[in-house]
N, C-alpha and C positions, 0 to 999 in steps of 0.2 A: 607070725604074730604081728599085728599092727602096733608098731612102736609109737607112731605119731598119727593123730587124726585131727584135722582142722575142718570144721563144717560151718558154712554160712558166714564166712568172714567178710566183713564190710569195713570200708575205710574211705573217707572223703578228705580232700584237701581243698579248702576254699570253695566248698560247694560242688566240686567236681569229683565224681566217684572214681577212685583208683581201684577199688575192689568191690565187686557186686555179688555178694554171697558165694565167694570162692570156696572150693573144697579141695583138700589135699590130704592124702594118706600115704604113709611109707612104713615099710616093715623093718624089723630088726634083721640085720645080716643081709641087706641089699644095698645096691647103689641105684638110686632113683633120680632120674633126670627131671628137672623142672625147666620146661621150654616155653618159648613165646617171643614175639617181637619186643623190641624196646617199647616200654609203655604198657605192656600186657598185664603187669602187676606182679611179676616174679619177685623183684627186690622188695616191694612193699610187703608182700606176704611173708617173706623171710625175715624182714625187720620186725614184723609183728611177733613172729616166733621167737626172735632174739630179744624182745623187750625194748627195742629201740623206738617202736611206735606202739600206741595203744589202739586196739581194734574197737570199732563202734558197733559190733554185732557179731554173733557167732560164738563158737566154742572151740577150745583147744583141749585135747586129751593126750596124755602121754602114758603109755602102758595101761590104757583103759581107764585112767582116773583123770578128772578135770584138772587142768593146769592153769593156775591163776597167775599169768605172766603179765606184769605191768612195768618191768624194768629189766635191764641186762642182768642184774643180780638174781632176779627171779628165774630167768632163763638158765643161768649157770647152775643154780641150785637144782633145777630139774634135768640137768645133764645136757643142755643145749649149748653148742659152741658154733659160732659163725666165723669163717675166715674170709674176709672181704678182699677185693683186688688190692686195695691200699692196706698194707699190713699195719698192725697195731703194736709192733715191737718197740721196746725202749732201746733205741739204736746204740746208746752210750753204755748200756749194761751188757754183761756177759750173756752167753747162751744159757748157762745154768740159771742165772738170775731171771732171765726172761721166762724160761720154762716154769720155774717155781716162783713166779712173781708174787703170788698171794702171801707167801711166807715172809717177804720183805716187810710187809706192813703189819704182820701178825706177831712175829717172834722178835723179842728184844735181843736175844742172843742168837746169832746166826751161825749155824754149822755149815760153813762154806764148803768144806771138804765133803760133807754129807750131801749137800745140794749138788755138787759137781758129780759125785758118784751116782746119785739118783738120775741126774740128767743124762749121764753117759749110758746108764742102763736103758733109759727110754729111747735114746737115739740108736743104740745098738739093736734094741728090740724092733725098731721100725726099719732096720736095714741100713742105717747110716752111721756106723761106728767111727767113720773118719772125721766127723764133726767134733771139734774141740770144745768141750763145755766151757773152757775159760776164754775162748775167743770172744771179741766184741761183736755183738749181733750185727751192727751196722757195717762191719767189714766183710760179712759173708756174701757170696753170690746170691742172687734173688731166689734161686731154686732152694738153696739151703735155708734161707730165711723162712721160706714157706714150710719146710720141714720142722723148723723150730716152732712155728705157729701151731702146727698139728700136734707136736709133742706137748706144747703148753696146754692144748685142749685135752689131751689124754691124761695129763697130770691132774686134771680136775675130774677125772672119771666120767668123761663125756660119753654119752650113749647116742646122741644125735649130732652129727657133724655136717655143717653146710659149707660147701666149697663154691665160691662165687667166681667164675671165670679163672680157675686156678692156673691154666696154662698160657694165659695171655702174653706173658713175657718169658716163657721157657723155651729152650731149644728142644729138638725132637728127642735127643737122648735124655734130657731132664724130664720131659713129659713121660717117657717110658718108665723112669724111676718113680715118678709120682703115681702112675697107674699101678705099679707093683705095690706101692705103699697103700693105696686106696683098697686094693683087693685084699691085702692082709687085714685091714681094718674090717672090711665086710665079713671075712671069714671068721673074725672074732666076735661077730654079732653086733658091730656098730651099724647104725642106720646112717648111711651117707647120702646126703642130698646134693646133687651135682648140677650146677648151672653153667651152661656153656652155649655159645653160638656155633661151635664147631661140630657139625653133624657127624663127621668121622669119629670123633671122640665119643659121642653118645653111643654109637653102634659098637664101638670097641670095648666100652667099659660098663655101660649101664644095663641093669636088669629090666627096669620098667621106665616108662616115660609118661609124665603128666604135662599136658599142654594148656596154657592159659591164653586167652585172647580177650582184649578189651575188659580186663578186670574180672572175668568169669572163667570157670573151668570148662574146657572143651571136653576133656575125658582123660582116661588113663589106659595105657596099652602095654603089653609085653613088648619089649624092644624087638624081639625076634619076629614079631608079626608085622613089623613096619619095614619100609625101605626109605631111602633119601627122599624120593619123590612124594610118597604118601605123608611123611612127617612134615615136609615143606608145605604141602597142601593144607594140612591141619592147622599150621601156624599162620599162614598168610593167604590161603585161598587161591594160590597159584600152583600150576604144575612146575616141576623143576625145569622142564624144557622152555618155559616162558622166561627164565632168568636171563637168557642171553638173546635178546631180539636180534634178528639179522640186520647187518649194516650194509647198505647198498651204497658204494662209493667207488668212483674211478680214482685209483691212486695217482697222485701227482708226482712231480719231480722230487729228487732227494732233498730233504730239508736238513737232515743232520747226518754227518759222516764222522766216525771216530776211527783214527788210525794209530795202532800201536800204543794205546793207552796203557800206561804202566805206573803203579804205585807200589809201596811196600807189600800190599796185599794182593794186587792183581797184576798180570803180566801179559803184555802184547794183545790187548783187546781191540778188535777191529770189527765194525759193523756200520750199516747205514739204515736210515729210516726215511720213508717217503711221506709226503703230505697225505693225510687221510689214512695212514697206516697205524695200527697198534702192534708194536713189537713187544713180546714178552721176554722176560729173563727169569729162568727157573734154575733149580739146583738146591742142594742141601744148605742148611744154615751154616755159615762160615765159608761158603764157596766164593764169596767176593761180590755178590750181587749188589748189595747196598754201596759198597766201596766204589763200584763203577759209576753209579748215579752221583755220588758225592764228588767224585773227581770231575765229571762233566760239568757239574754245577759250580766248581771252583771252591768247594768247601774243604777239600784236601789237596795238597800239592801233588802234581802228576806230570809225567812226561808223555810225549806223543802229540798227535795233532787232532784238533776239533775243527771241522769245517761246517759252516752254515750256508746253505744254498751255494755250495762250491767254493766259498771263500774262507780261508784260514782265519781263526779267531784266537785272540789271546785272552784266556779266561783264568784269572788268578784269584778271583773272589766271587761270592754269590752276587755282589753288586754288578760285576762284569757280566755274569750269566744273565741276570734279569735285563740289563741294558741290551744284551744280544737277543732277547726274546725267549729265554729258557726259564721255565718255572719248575720248582721241585716241591712235591708234597712228601714230607719225610715220614719214615716208618713210625716214629714215636711222636704222635700228634700232641700229647700232653706236655712233653718236654721241649719239642722243637718246632711243632707245627702251629700251635694255638696258645695264646696267652689267656689262660682260663679265667683270670680275674678282671679282664677287660671286656668291654662290650663287643658285640659282633661287628658293628660298624668300624670300630677302631682296629680290630683284628684284620678286617678285609682290606684296610688301607695300608697296613704295615709291611709293604714291600720296600726293598732298599731304595728304589728309584721311582716311587710312585709319583706321577705327575700331579696328582691331586694334593700332595703335601706342599704346604707353603713354608715360609721361613721358620726355622727352629722346630720343624716337624709338626706344626699345627695344621689341621685340615682346613681347606679353603672352601668357602661358599657352600652351596647346596648341591654342587655337581657330584660330590662323592656319595651323598645320600641317595641321589637318583640312580647312580651306577650300582650301588650296593643293593638298593631295593629291587632293581631289575634282576640282579644275580640271585637275590633271595627267592624271587618268584620263579626264575628259571631252574634253580636247583631244588625247588620245593622244600626250602628250609623251614622246619617247624620251630618257630620261636614266637614269643609274644610280641616282640618288636626288635628293631636293630639295636636298641639300647640294652637288651638282655645280655647278661654276662655269659661268655662262651662256656664257662664251667657249669652252668645250669642246664645245658643241652645234653641230649643223649649222645652216645658215641658216634652214631651215624651222622647226626647233625653237626657235631664238632668236626667231623671229617669234611663235611661240605663247607664249613667255614675255612678250613685249611685250603680247600680247592679255590674258594673265592679269592684268596690272596694272590694266586697265580693268574686267575682269569681277569681280575681287575687291571692287571698290568698288560693284558692282551698278549700273553706269551703264546708263541706259535709252536713251541716245543715243550711238552709236558713230561716230566719225569715223575712217575708215581711209584712210591715204595710201599708195598703192602697196603693198597688204598682201601681195602675193606676189612683190615684186621680189627677184631673186637667189636664189629657191628653186626646187628641181627640180619636175618635173611631178607626182610623187607627193605631195610636200608641198603643192602647190597644191590638189590634190583634197581633202586634209585641211582646209586653211584654208577652202576653199569650203563644206565640210560644216559647219564651225563657224559661219560667217557665216549660212548658211541656218537653222541651229538657233536662233541668236540672234534672227533675224527671226521665226521661228515662235513663239518665246517672248514676242514682243511688243516687242522692241527696234526702234528706228528707226535705220537704218544709212545713212551717207553715205560713199561709196567713190570715191576718186580712183584712176584707173588709166590707164596709157599703153597697155595692151593692149586693143584694140578687141574681140577675141573674149571677153575677160573681162567687159567692160562689157555686151556683148550677152547673154552666158550667165547673168550673175548679177543684173542690175539690172531693176527694174520700169520705170524711166524713166531717161533719161540727159540731163543738161544738158551742152551743149557750149560751152566757153568759147573766146573769141578776144580777144586784146589787152585782158585785164582785164575783159571783159564777157561776159554770157551771150549767145551767138549764137543759141541755139535749144534746144528740147527735143524729144527723140525718144522714142517708145514704140510698142509693138505692131509691126505690119508695117514701120513706118518706121524702126525701130531696126536699122539695117544698117551695115556698114563704110562703104559709099558715103555714107550719110547723115551719119555722123560726120565723114568726111573733108571733105565739101562744106561743112559748117558750120564746121569748124576752119580751113579754108583760105579761107573768104570768102563763101559764099552763105548769107545769113540765111534761115532757114526754121523755122517753129514748127509742130509737129504735136500 
């Protein structure tokens, strides 16, 4: 049975069409993926369903009857709940108070024990009895905060649940627990709409897929009738094989050598990277990949040696690293890579030793604008101007701003931590192109990634880490998904 039907949905912002007669239908008791590049209209369509935006044409039906949704309250009354990437929890309140938040404003006398008992029942029913209803929501791990959000939706008798990039900050184990929860909801008849850029998740979890492109609906397919390549082609018009263009470069001399790098999280890490080379670092979450990059960049204290062009360096801070020609694009761009409320131009210049910065940190003359504009064009950054706030950009374009910070300082060694996390497939292709061009220009690139296909497609060699150590190195025909998994899970092997 079609739980939700949206037909002919139109929406404009400032005369620009975000949705052009889009259509979307989803059934009770299914997990339905909504896919498309950044800017395809996914978020706009779901915000219309949630009552955050008013649509300018078309019709919404829920369980076959017209749904007059013009506010979030209208949506909640019709059983629609949306869980965005940025949670809406009241962090200072307890888990129980968050789950049953509506009662706080409705009932004069609160039965706190009853609330805690009801919250505990919901949590146990969803498979998470270990979550304490009395705990402060802000103290919970991110994965458990998400569980609280879902329980809050279920306490409102939600029949349509929208999950927007729900695994963006979850570990592999937490993702599996979330999947189990989503499947339980599906089996109970809830209509789950799932938005993610991660194709593996779509094929593992979703029953059907609807693709949007340029504000219009491309079509809807049973997931079982698609594969990675066909779904990618539907979204961006490219074959999967076009993702990783060949890189023709003669590798130069060793640019970076690490000997015996040791921190509380990693032990005795040694490797080298040549000019023009892309070295990947793979492994499971918690294996120590990020810690290696942070130690090289001077963000965390470490012992061991770091040599640049054969000469030992003393790197005790990120400032030391940038002065030595090392740049880092961190994993969490919103917290560590980009200042979202500042303009693109300011972000691009905010490296610790940027020569364009004058006294007291003010930008000098027009040189910085010319340099930033050249990088904007080279990176194909989509923004109205350099004065646009970074927070107004898509995830892929925010990542390009994070890259600009290293490029403007002319770093010869680039450390990239999950460079395409949370960006759509089209933006990934653009970032891959930039990485390839940097390598061809002679940079030495070290790239951490959780996506095995990305490591295989982009890297000349891959170090696989396990439990804080290098378990092995893969290259050539041995660089396969099976090879990475075997090393990450426990079979040491060096090729």
